[in-house]
C-alpha positions in Angstrom: 54.3 -17.5 1.0 56.0 -14.3 0.1 55.7 -11.0 1.9 53.8 -9.5 -1.0 51.1 -12.2 -0.9 50.7 -11.8 2.9 50.4 -8.1 2.5 47.8 -8.7 -0.2 45.8 -11.1 2.0 46.0 -8.6 4.9 44.7 -5.8 2.7 41.8 -8.0 1.4 40.9 -9.0 5.0 41.0 -5.4 6.2 38.8 -4.3 3.2 36.3 -7.1 3.9 36.1 -6.1 7.6 35.6 -2.5 6.6 33.0 -3.4 4.0 31.2 -5.7 6.5 31.3 -2.9 9.1 29.9 -0.4 6.6 27.2 -2.8 5.5 26.2 -3.6 9.1 26.0 0.1 10.0 23.9 0.7 6.8 21.6 -2.1 7.8 21.3 -0.8 11.4 20.7 2.8 10.1 18.1 1.6 7.7 16.4 -0.5 10.4 16.3 2.5 12.8 15.0 4.8 10.1 12.2 2.3 9.1 11.3 1.8 12.8 11.1 5.5 13.4 8.8 6.2 10.4 6.8 3.0 10.9 5.7 4.2 14.3 4.8 7.6 12.9 2.8 6.0 10.1 0.9 3.7 12.3 -0.3 6.5 14.5 -1.5 8.6 11.5 -2.8 5.9 9.2 -6.5 5.5 8.6 -7.6 1.9 8.5 -11.0 0.9 7.2 -13.0 -1.3 9.5 -13.8 -4.9 8.4 -17.6 -4.3 8.3 -17.1 -1.4 5.8 -14.6 -3.5 3.8 -17.2 -6.3 3.5 -19.7 -3.7 2.2 -17.2 -2.4 -0.3 -16.6 -6.0 -1.5 -20.4 -6.3 -2.1 -20.4 -3.1 -4.1 -17.5 -4.4 -6.2 -19.2 -7.7 -6.9 -22.6 -6.1 -7.7 -21.1 -3.6 -10.2 -19.2 -6.0 -12.3 -19.6 -5.7 -16.1 -18.1 -9.0 -17.2 -19.1 -12.5 -16.1 -15.6 -14.0 -16.1 -12.4 -12.1 -15.3 -8.9 -13.5 -15.0 -7.6 -10.3 -13.6 -9.6 -10.4 -10.3 -10.8 -14.0 -10.4 -14.4 -12.9 -10.5 -14.3 -11.1 -7.2 -14.5 -7.5 -8.6 -11.4 -6.4 -6.8 -7.7 -7.1 -7.2 -6.7 -6.8 -3.5 -6.5 -4.4 -0.6 -4.3 -1.5 0.3 -2.5 -1.0 3.7 -5.4 1.2 4.7 -7.7 -1.8 4.2 -9.5 -0.4 1.2 -10.2 -2.2 -2.0 -8.4 -1.9 -5.3 -11.2 -2.4 -7.8 -10.6 -4.4 -11.0 -10.4 -2.0 -13.9 -11.4 -4.6 -16.4 -14.7 -5.8 -15.1 -16.0 -3.3 -12.6 -18.0 -0.2 -13.6 -16.0 2.3 -11.6 -18.6 5.1 -11.7 -21.4 2.9 -10.4 -19.2 1.4 -7.7 -18.0 4.8 -6.5 -21.5 6.2 -6.5 -22.7 3.2 -4.4 -19.7 3.7 -2.0 -20.5 7.5 -1.8 -24.1 6.8 -0.9 -22.9 4.3 1.7 -20.4 6.6 3.2 -23.0 9.4 3.8 -24.5 7.4 6.7 -21.2 7.1 8.6 -19.7 10.4 10.0 -16.2 8.9 10.5 -16.1 7.7 6.9 -17.6 10.9 5.6 -14.7 12.8 7.2 -12.2 10.4 5.7 -13.7 10.5 2.2 -14.6 14.2 2.1 -13.1 14.6 -1.4 -16.0 12.4 -2.8 -18.5 15.1 -1.7 -16.6 18.1 -3.1 -18.2 19.8 -6.1 -16.2 19.4 -9.2 -15.7 22.7 -11.0 -15.4 22.6 -14.8 -12.9 25.0 -16.2 -13.4 26.4 -19.7 
């Protein structure tokens, strides 16, 4: 081997070590950042209880417009969010009726009424 090839190999090894170090520190920084905000989010995040989620599923199934749907597999909802709320199927669920049913259900529970206060605000029509 020539001196030039050894120097080239040495430079490549040093660059790889430096790259690996930078990559590892990036991963550690990202991990620390995510852990910090994950704890913050867990404390402040609202999570819908299972009994209310089951009721929401009933509303979704009851307010379906179509008999068969490949989008939601005839459930009325596509999935759930991290807050444990439903994502209704836009193809087969009558959104207005489902939201009205949910609004009437929420009225009976003070903790839900606080969380979904925007449902009870009067909508002003601007001309």
